[in-house]
C-alpha positions in Angstrom: -2.1 -20.2 -2.8 -0.2 -21.1 -6.1 -2.2 -21.1 -9.3 -0.5 -21.6 -12.7 -0.6 -18.5 -14.5 -3.0 -19.8 -17.6 -5.6 -21.1 -15.0 -5.1 -18.2 -12.9 -6.0 -15.8 -16.1 -9.1 -17.8 -16.5 -10.2 -17.8 -13.1 -9.8 -14.3 -13.0 -12.1 -13.2 -16.5 -14.7 -15.6 -15.2 -15.0 -13.9 -12.2 -15.5 -10.6 -14.2 -18.5 -12.0 -15.6 -21.3 -9.9 -14.8 -23.4 -11.3 -11.5 -27.1 -11.1 -10.3 -27.4 -8.1 -8.5 -28.8 -7.7 -5.0 -32.4 -9.1 -4.5 -31.6 -12.4 -6.6 -27.9 -13.5 -5.8 -25.9 -11.6 -4.2 -22.3 -10.9 -5.5 -19.7 -13.6 -4.7 -16.9 -10.6 -3.4 -15.1 -12.9 -1.8 -13.8 -15.0 -4.4 -13.3 -11.4 -6.2 -11.2 -10.5 -3.3 -9.4 -13.6 -3.2 -8.7 -13.5 -7.2 -7.8 -9.7 -7.2 -5.1 -10.4 -4.0 -3.4 -12.8 -5.8 -3.3 -10.9 -8.9 -1.5 -7.5 -7.5 0.9 -10.2 -5.9 1.8 -11.6 -9.3 3.9 -9.5 -11.7 4.0 -11.8 -14.7 0.4 -11.8 -14.4 0.2 -8.3 -14.7 2.6 -8.3 -17.5 0.3 -10.8 -19.7 -3.1 -8.6 -18.9 -0.4 -5.4 -20.0 0.3 -7.5 -23.2 -3.6 -8.0 -23.9 -4.7 -4.6 -23.0 -1.5 -3.7 -25.8 -2.9 -6.0 -28.0 -6.5 -4.5 -27.8 -5.3 -0.8 -28.2 -5.7 0.4 -31.9 -3.8 3.2 -31.0 -0.7 0.8 -30.0 -1.4 -1.4 -33.1 -0.6 2.1 -35.3 2.5 2.7 -33.3 3.8 -1.0 -33.7 2.9 -1.0 -37.6 5.2 2.7 -37.9 7.6 0.9 -35.8 8.2 -1.4 -38.2 8.2 1.0 -41.1 11.0 2.5 -39.5 12.9 -0.5 -38.7 12.5 -1.8 -42.3 13.9 1.8 -43.5 16.7 1.5 -41.4 17.2 -1.8 -42.9 17.2 -0.5 -46.1 19.4 2.8 -45.1 22.4 0.0 -44.1 22.2 -1.9 -47.3 22.1 1.5 -49.6 25.9 1.7 -49.1 26.3 -0.3 -52.5 24.5 3.0 -54.4 28.0 4.6 -52.8 30.1 2.8 -55.6 30.9 4.1 -58.9 31.8 1.4 -61.8 32.9 2.3 -65.1 33.6 0.2 -68.0 35.7 0.9 -70.8 34.6 -1.0 -74.1 36.3 1.2 -76.6 40.2 1.8 -76.9 42.4 4.1 -79.5 46.1 4.2 -79.5 48.6 6.0 -81.8 52.2 4.9 -83.1 54.6 6.4 -85.4 55.9 4.5 -88.6 59.5 5.2 -88.8 59.5 3.5 -92.4 57.1 5.4 -93.8 57.3 8.6 -91.3 53.6 8.5 -90.7 51.2 8.1 -87.8 49.2 5.7 -87.5 45.8 5.4 -85.4 44.4 1.8 -84.2 41.1 1.7 -82.4 39.2 -1.4 -80.9 36.2 -2.3 -79.1 36.8 -5.5 -77.0 40.5 -6.0 -77.2 41.4 -3.5 -74.3 38.3 -3.9 -71.8 38.8 -1.9 -68.6 36.9 -1.2 -64.9 36.7 1.1 -62.8 35.6 1.6 -59.3 35.1 4.9 -57.6 33.1 5.9 -54.2 30.9 9.0 -54.3 31.9 10.5 -51.1 28.3 12.8 -51.0 25.9 9.7 -51.5 28.5 8.1 -48.3 28.2 10.9 -46.0 23.9 11.2 -46.8 23.7 7.4 -46.2 25.2 7.7 -43.0 23.5 10.3 -41.8 20.1 8.8 -42.7 20.9 5.7 -41.1 21.6 7.6 -37.9 18.4 9.3 -38.4 16.4 6.1 -38.9 18.0 4.5 -36.1 17.0 7.4 -33.5 13.4 7.2 -34.9 13.7 3.6 -33.7 14.5 4.4 -30.4 12.1 7.3 -29.7 9.4 4.8 -30.8 10.4 2.3 -28.7 10.7 4.3 -26.1 7.4 5.8 -26.6 5.6 2.4 -26.6 7.7 1.2 -23.5 6.1 4.4 -21.6 2.7 3.5 -23.1 3.4 -0.1 -21.0 4.8 1.4 -18.4 1.9 3.9 -18.3 -1.3 0.9 -18.9 0.4 -1.2 -15.9 0.0 1.7 -13.3 -3.8 2.2 -14.9 -4.7 -1.3 -14.7 -2.9 -1.7 -11.0 -5.1 1.1 -9.8 -8.7 0.0 -11.4 -7.7 -3.4 -9.6 -6.9 -1.5 -6.2 -10.7 0.5 -7.0 -12.1 -2.7 -7.7 -10.9 -4.3 -4.4 -11.6 -1.1 -2.3 -15.4 -1.5 -4.1 -15.6 -4.8 -3.2 -14.6 -4.0 0.6 -17.4 -1.1 0.8 -20.0 -4.1 -0.8 -19.0 -6.6 2.0 -19.6 -3.7 4.4 -22.8 -2.8 3.0 -23.7 -6.4 2.9 -23.0 -6.7 6.6 -24.6 -3.2 7.3 -28.1 -4.5 5.6 -28.1 -7.5 7.6 -27.4 -5.9 10.8 -30.5 -3.5 9.9 -32.6 -6.5 8.6 -32.3 -8.0 11.8 -32.6 -5.1 13.7 -36.0 -4.5 11.8 -37.4 -7.9 12.5 -36.5 -7.6 16.4 -38.5 -3.8 16.7 -41.6 -5.6 15.0 -41.6 -8.3 16.9 -41.3 -6.1 20.0 -43.9 -3.6 18.7 -46.3 -6.4 19.0 -45.2 -7.5 22.3 -46.1 -3.8 23.2 -42.3 -3.4 24.1 -41.7 -0.7 21.5 -43.7 2.1 19.6 -44.7 2.5 16.3 -42.6 5.5 15.3 -39.7 3.3 16.3 -40.8 0.5 13.9 -40.9 3.4 11.0 -37.3 4.2 12.0 -36.2 0.8 12.0 -37.9 0.0 8.3 -36.6 3.1 7.0 -32.5 2.3 8.2 -33.3 -1.0 6.7 -34.8 0.7 3.2 -31.5 2.9 3.4 -29.2 0.0 4.0 -30.9 -1.9 0.6 -30.0 1.4 -1.1 -26.5 1.3 -0.1 -26.3 -2.5 -1.1 -27.5 -1.6 -4.5 -25.3 1.6 -5.3 -22.4 -0.5 -4.2 -23.5 -3.6 -6.5 -23.8 -1.4 -9.2 -20.3 0.5 -8.9 -19.3 -3.2 -8.2 -20.4 -4.1 -11.8 -19.5 -1.0 -13.5 -15.7 -1.5 -12.7 -16.0 -5.4 -13.5 -17.4 -4.4 -16.8 -14.6 -1.5 -17.6 -11.9 -4.1 -16.4 -13.1 -6.5 -18.9 -13.2 -4.2 -21.8 -9.7 -3.0 -20.9 -8.5 -6.6 -20.5 -10.3 -9.4 -23.0 -9.6 -9.5 -26.6 -12.0 -7.3 -28.3 -12.3 -8.6 -31.6 -12.9 -12.3 -30.4 -15.9 -10.9 -28.5 -17.1 -9.5 -31.9 -19.6 -11.6 -33.7 
């Protein structure tokens, strides 16, 4: 069965809306099981859910902001090579000459006639610039590796949650079937008792078995709803759900 990714995600999220517990309408565990099984085979859909989980993580938002700052620091460190150059401008000149006629020295000074420009490099600044750029780049790599590791951890976590949910749905299905069998047994025992074919003790045992089956259904449904709410909290947009 193939579903477009957008359609699949929509159906999946709809399936996570809490349904009434036993005693009103039973949980549609078959639909949920089908959707979860499809999801666990769709790596692209899982990645989309992980992206949403990353978006919901306030800790990851801070990490992304820190990564952007480090990337900007690296960009600035690469541009800082200009500061290693020293430009010198000479606006004043002075020269001395010997006048053979008068046998005297003549000194001539000027402001703009002999304009001069010099360019030099500061070796210390150049070495510091390279060191700072290398440190900034290493910080970026460490931050990116940490975010990739967080993505992998979240994917493992949510896959585990979906398998836990699938297991809970299978248990719920078993509890429903057991309850139905116990209900039929209680009804048959009651009919036998009315015909004199069963004792009152057997009726009480059948009724007690039915009560235990009902309690097991309620516990299984509560656990399924708990897992649904956890998955919904992890995988839906927390800000859009706020008033």
